[in-house]
Structures are given as C-alpha cells and as structure tokens.
C-alpha positions in Angstrom: 55.0 -7.3 5.0 55.5 -10.9 5.8 53.9 -13.7 7.8 55.1 -14.2 11.4 55.8 -17.7 12.8 55.3 -16.6 16.4 53.2 -19.0 18.5 51.2 -18.2 21.6 48.8 -20.1 23.8 45.7 -18.0 24.0 43.3 -18.8 26.9 40.0 -17.2 26.0 38.1 -16.3 29.2 40.6 -14.9 31.7 42.8 -12.9 29.2 41.8 -9.4 28.3 40.6 -8.7 24.8 44.0 -7.8 23.5 47.7 -8.2 24.1 49.9 -5.2 23.3 53.6 -4.8 22.8 55.6 -2.9 25.4 58.6 -0.7 24.8 61.7 -2.2 23.2 64.5 -3.0 25.6 67.5 -0.7 24.9 70.8 -2.2 23.8 69.5 -5.7 23.8 68.6 -8.1 20.9 65.2 -9.0 22.4 62.9 -7.4 19.8 59.7 -6.9 21.8 58.5 -7.5 25.3 54.8 -8.4 25.5 52.7 -7.6 28.6 49.4 -9.0 29.6 46.7 -7.3 31.5 45.1 -10.3 33.1 42.3 -10.5 35.5 41.8 -14.0 36.9 39.1 -14.2 39.6 38.9 -17.9 38.8 40.3 -20.5 36.4 37.0 -21.0 34.7 38.0 -21.3 31.0 35.6 -22.1 28.2 38.1 -22.8 25.4 41.8 -23.1 24.7 43.3 -22.4 21.3 46.7 -22.5 19.8 47.0 -19.4 17.7 49.4 -18.3 15.0 49.7 -14.5 14.8 50.5 -13.0 11.4 50.6 -10.0 9.1 49.3 -10.5 5.6 50.8 -10.3 2.2 50.5 -13.7 0.6 48.6 -17.0 1.0 51.3 -19.1 2.7 53.4 -18.9 5.8 56.9 -17.5 5.4 59.4 -20.2 6.4 61.2 -19.2 9.6 63.8 -20.8 11.8 62.9 -23.8 14.0 62.2 -23.1 17.7 63.1 -26.4 19.3 63.2 -25.8 23.0 62.2 -23.6 25.9 63.1 -20.0 25.0 64.5 -21.1 21.6 68.1 -21.4 20.4 70.6 -21.3 23.2 67.7 -20.7 25.7 68.1 -17.0 24.9 64.6 -16.0 23.8 66.2 -14.2 20.9 64.5 -14.5 17.5 65.3 -13.2 14.0 61.8 -12.6 12.6 61.1 -9.1 11.4 58.0 -7.0 10.8 56.2 -8.5 13.7 52.6 -7.4 14.5 52.5 -5.5 17.8 49.0 -6.3 18.8 46.4 -9.0 18.3 43.0 -10.2 19.7 40.5 -12.9 18.9 40.3 -12.0 15.3 43.0 -9.5 14.5 46.3 -10.9 13.0 45.2 -14.5 13.4 45.9 -17.1 10.7 44.3 -20.1 12.3 43.0 -21.4 15.6 42.9 -25.0 16.8 41.1 -26.2 19.9 43.3 -28.3 22.2 42.1 -31.2 24.5 42.7 -29.1 27.6 44.8 -26.6 29.5 48.5 -26.1 29.4 51.2 -23.6 30.2 54.1 -25.1 28.4 55.4 -23.3 25.3 54.9 -24.7 21.8 58.0 -25.7 19.9 58.5 -25.6 16.1 60.3 -28.1 13.9 60.0 -27.5 10.1 56.3 -27.7 9.3 55.2 -29.1 12.6 54.3 -27.6 16.0 54.5 -29.7 19.2 52.8 -28.7 22.5 51.6 -30.3 25.7 48.4 -29.9 27.7 46.2 -31.8 30.2 42.6 -32.6 30.8 40.2 -34.4 33.2 41.1 -32.6 36.4 41.5 -29.0 37.7 39.9 -27.4 34.7 37.9 -25.0 36.9 38.7 -23.6 40.4 35.1 -24.1 41.6 35.1 -27.8 40.8 38.5 -29.4 40.3 37.0 -32.8 40.0 38.6 -36.2 40.5 42.4 -36.5 40.2 42.0 -40.0 38.9 40.7 -38.5 35.6 43.8 -36.5 35.0 45.3 -37.1 31.6 48.3 -35.4 29.9 48.6 -35.0 26.1 51.3 -34.3 23.5 49.9 -32.6 20.4 51.4 -32.3 16.9 49.9 -29.8 14.6 50.5 -28.7 11.0 52.3 -25.3 11.2 50.6 -23.7 8.2 47.0 -24.9 8.7 46.7 -25.8 12.4 45.4 -29.2 11.5 45.9 -31.9 14.0 48.5 -34.4 12.8 48.5 -36.7 15.9 47.8 -36.6 19.6 49.1 -39.0 22.3 47.7 -39.4 25.8 49.8 -40.0 28.9 48.2 -41.4 32.1 50.0 -39.8 35.1 51.6 -41.5 38.1 49.3 -40.7 41.0 48.9 -39.0 43.4 49.9 -35.8 41.7 50.1 -32.5 43.6 46.5 -31.6 44.6 45.0 -28.6 42.9 44.6 -25.6 45.1 43.3 -22.1 44.2 45.5 -19.1 43.9 49.1 -19.1 42.9 49.5 -22.8 43.7 47.1 -23.7 40.8 47.7 -21.3 38.0 50.0 -23.4 35.9 48.3 -26.8 36.3 49.8 -30.1 35.2 51.5 -29.5 31.9 54.1 -26.7 32.3 57.4 -28.2 30.9 58.2 -27.2 27.4 59.2 -30.1 25.1 62.5 -30.2 23.3 63.6 -31.9 20.0 66.9 -32.8 18.3 65.1 -33.1 15.0 64.8 -36.8 15.2 63.0 -37.3 18.5 60.8 -35.4 20.9 61.5 -35.3 24.6 58.8 -34.5 27.1 58.9 -34.0 30.9 55.8 -34.7 33.1 57.2 -34.4 36.6 57.0 -37.5 38.8 55.6 -39.4 35.7 59.0 -39.0 34.2 60.9 -38.1 31.0 59.6 -39.5 27.7 61.4 -39.9 24.4 59.0 -40.1 21.4 59.7 -40.3 17.7 58.2 -37.5 15.6 55.0 -39.5 15.0 54.3 -39.9 18.8 55.6 -43.5 19.3 57.3 -43.9 22.7 60.9 -44.9 22.5 61.8 -44.9 26.2 60.7 -43.5 29.6 62.8 -42.7 32.6 61.7 -41.6 36.1 63.4 -38.9 38.2 61.7 -39.3 41.6 58.3 -39.3 43.2 58.2 -35.9 45.0 55.5 -33.3 44.5 54.8 -29.8 45.7 51.7 -27.6 45.7 53.1 -25.6 42.8 53.6 -28.7 40.7 56.5 -29.3 38.3 57.6 -26.7 35.8 61.2 -27.1 34.6 61.9 -27.7 30.9 64.3 -30.2 29.5 67.7 -29.3 27.9 69.5 -31.2 25.2 73.3 -31.1 25.1 75.2 -33.3 22.7 74.1 -36.9 23.5 72.3 -36.0 26.8 68.9 -34.8 27.8 69.2 -33.0 31.1 66.4 -32.3 33.6 66.1 -30.3 36.8 64.2 -32.7 39.1 64.4 -30.5 42.2 60.7 -31.1 43.0 60.8 -34.8 42.3 64.1 -35.8 44.0 66.1 -32.6 44.7 68.4 -33.7 41.8 69.8 -32.6 38.5 69.9 -35.6 36.2 71.2 -36.4 32.7 70.1 -39.3 30.5 71.5 -40.7 27.3 69.1 -39.3 24.8 69.2 -42.5 22.7 68.7 -45.2 25.4 67.2 -43.3 28.3 70.0 -44.7 30.6 71.1 -42.3 33.4 74.5 -40.8 32.6 74.9 -38.8 35.8 73.0 -37.2 38.7 73.7 -34.5 41.2 71.8 -34.2 44.5 71.1 -31.2 46.7 69.1 -29.2 44.2 66.3 -27.8 46.3 63.7 -25.1 45.9 64.5 -24.7 42.2 61.7 -24.3 39.5 64.0 -23.0 36.8 65.5 -24.8 33.8 69.2 -25.5 33.3 71.1 -23.5 30.6 74.4 -24.0 28.7 76.9 -21.2 28.9 79.4 -21.2 26.0 82.8 -19.9 26.9 85.4 -18.0 24.8 87.8 -21.0 24.9 85.2 -23.3 23.3 84.2 -25.0 26.5 80.6 -25.3 27.8 79.2 -25.2 31.3 75.8 -26.1 32.6 74.3 -23.4 34.8 71.5 -23.5 37.3 70.1 -20.9 39.8 69.1 -22.3 43.2 68.3 -20.4 46.4 71.4 -18.3 47.4 73.7 -19.9 44.8 74.5 -20.0 41.1 76.0 -23.4 40.2 78.2 -24.3 37.3 78.7 -28.0 36.2 80.5 -29.9 33.5 77.5 -30.9 31.3 79.3 -34.1 30.2 79.9 -35.5 33.7 77.8 -33.5 36.2 80.9 -32.5 38.1 80.4 -29.2 39.9 82.9 -26.7 38.6 82.1 -23.7 40.7 79.4 -21.9 42.7 79.0 -18.3 43.7 76.6 -16.1 45.6 73.2 -16.1 44.0 69.6 -14.9 44.5 69.2 -14.2 48.3 66.0 -16.2 48.7 66.1 -19.0 51.2 62.9 -20.6 49.8 62.9 -20.9 46.0 64.1 -19.5 42.7 61.9 -19.7 39.6 63.5 -17.5 36.8 65.8 -19.4 34.4 69.1 -17.7 33.9 70.3 -16.2 30.5 73.8 -16.9 29.3 75.4 -14.8 26.6 79.1 -14.8 25.6 80.1 -16.4 28.8 78.2 -14.1 31.1 75.3 -15.5 33.2 72.4 -13.2 34.0 70.1 -14.1 36.9 67.1 -12.5 38.6 64.9 -13.3 41.6 61.4 -12.0 41.9 60.7 -12.0 45.6 64.1 -10.5 46.5 64.1 -8.0 43.7 67.6 -9.0 42.8 69.5 -9.1 39.6 73.1 -10.2 39.2 75.7 -11.2 36.5 78.4 -13.9 36.8 81.2 -14.6 34.5 81.2 -18.4 33.9 84.4 -20.4 33.6 
C-alpha cells in the first residue's frame, strides 16, 4: 500500500466524525465520489486544519502528480492515484495536520513539494457574532507537502466594503473561495473586487489587476484559468465580464461583457483538430470563445435558470457536460 497525496480542508466542528466514500461512478474515470453528512446549525468553528489523508507502508510520502488548479489537470477532477483510503476521521489515515490562520473554501493546489491554499480571518468567523468587516484579512499560505510545516504566509488587505456576511446559504463559503492556479513559476490568486494577484513562489507580489467593484450576498467564488500566456477570470459578480490578462505583465488582453449570474469557472475544451475553445455556462446559455482573443465563437441553449448558474462544466474530447442544480438539468454539447 502507498501514501496518498489527496488534500482536503477539514473543518472540525460542523463536519460529522467521518467522511466515507460513495459508490464508484460507472463507465467514468472519476475514481471515487465523496459525500459528507454535514449538520450546520451555525458557522461556529473552533479550528481549521489542512489535512493529508494517507495509507501507510513507509516513512515518506509517495511522489505524485502536481495538482495546479481548480479540479486539477484540464479542470477534469480526474486523478491517477491508486489504493486510496475510502474513509478518514480526526485520527484515522492522517499524516499531518496544520492549523490555518482562518476559514476558507478554496481548494489547495500542489506543486512539487509545496501546497498553496487561501483563507481569511478577522470577520465572519461565527454566525452569532460576525464582527467588524474592517478587520477582514485574506491570506495565501504555502506549506511543505510532506510535513505540513509552514513555509510562508502572506496577508492581503481587502478592498472594502465587501459583501456583508449573512447567515444561511449566503454565508457558507465566506471570503476565500477561489482556488489558486500556478504555471510552475508564479502563483495566481483571485480575491473578488480586490483583484487578481500574481505572486512568485515565495509570496512576493509581481502584479495586481482589478476586474470591477461589484459584490453580491453570495460573494465571489470563481477560480482562475491559465491558458498559454493568459490568466482568465470570470468576473461576473464584479463587472459582469470575462477578462483575460497577460500572465507576465498583468496587462488586460481582452474582455467580454454580458456575463451575468455566473458563479462557475471557465474551462478549456480541446477539439479533435487541435484547436481549443473557452467554455462558460451562464443562465440559459452555454458560451464558446476563442481563448486567445475573447471572440465569441458560438452559443447554444444552456441551463434553463433565469437567475444564476454555479456548477462549472466538464470538457472531455470536445464534448462539454453541464448541469444546473435548481432546474435539475443536465446537458451535453459538442464544442467546435
């Protein structure tokens, strides 16, 4: 048996004592679907840890592939690790635990022997007493993958006012929901109206670009996408726009307006002829763009929800798969 390099954000109080694996999905490459039995009468959390789950056979972590963006390579959520544990709790199958400065619902990413993740502190840490928004602070954390030891931490003071914390669905994800992305040389982070940040791998800021000043009660949640020399962000909440920046300079390369009610992240669909298209799901439409220029290539009927669409599409061999929760809808589209 071998060590697993799977990362999870474990929030101690509201989660049940154990996560268990669901049934395997037939005829798909997704190895395991995890389900959580969560009871959240409040967001009163006593501790947050970043945990590495593992099975045991030696004294060091098995080297595994990098996981450098939201949902991993190709935004597909497909991994190649084998012999994964199918259950864990506070002590079972845990290699290490490291306390974080605060809450966060972004996913950690992995580059070689380092883990990068975001979180926030100072405001909205409990439902009963959210506190003063002026004390809100966001953080980018770098940890040693094998030991969990803190390598560096960088603080980011937000542009205020942010969306005001409200109980219920409006407040579950907080103020650090966008997963970072890396090209192996730099780290790119999105903090909503506070902007897109490019950092070197030691946390030094290289550039910052803003994408608008809009907020919503649900906050901002979309994750960045890297494509060739561009970093692409869905800024639907901040400016109802899809924006691409030169990843080296931070200069805007192109922008598309009219992106409303969209909390999902853009995805690249690779076609059989070698071309690539940028795909985004918005209310009632699936949109396809040229990722190099932002030119709209096509649109088609999408999720029949007039208000908002949250799930990010999956693209595989030129086919785009989209779902919509409120409308109980699933559809497939051939890109190109």
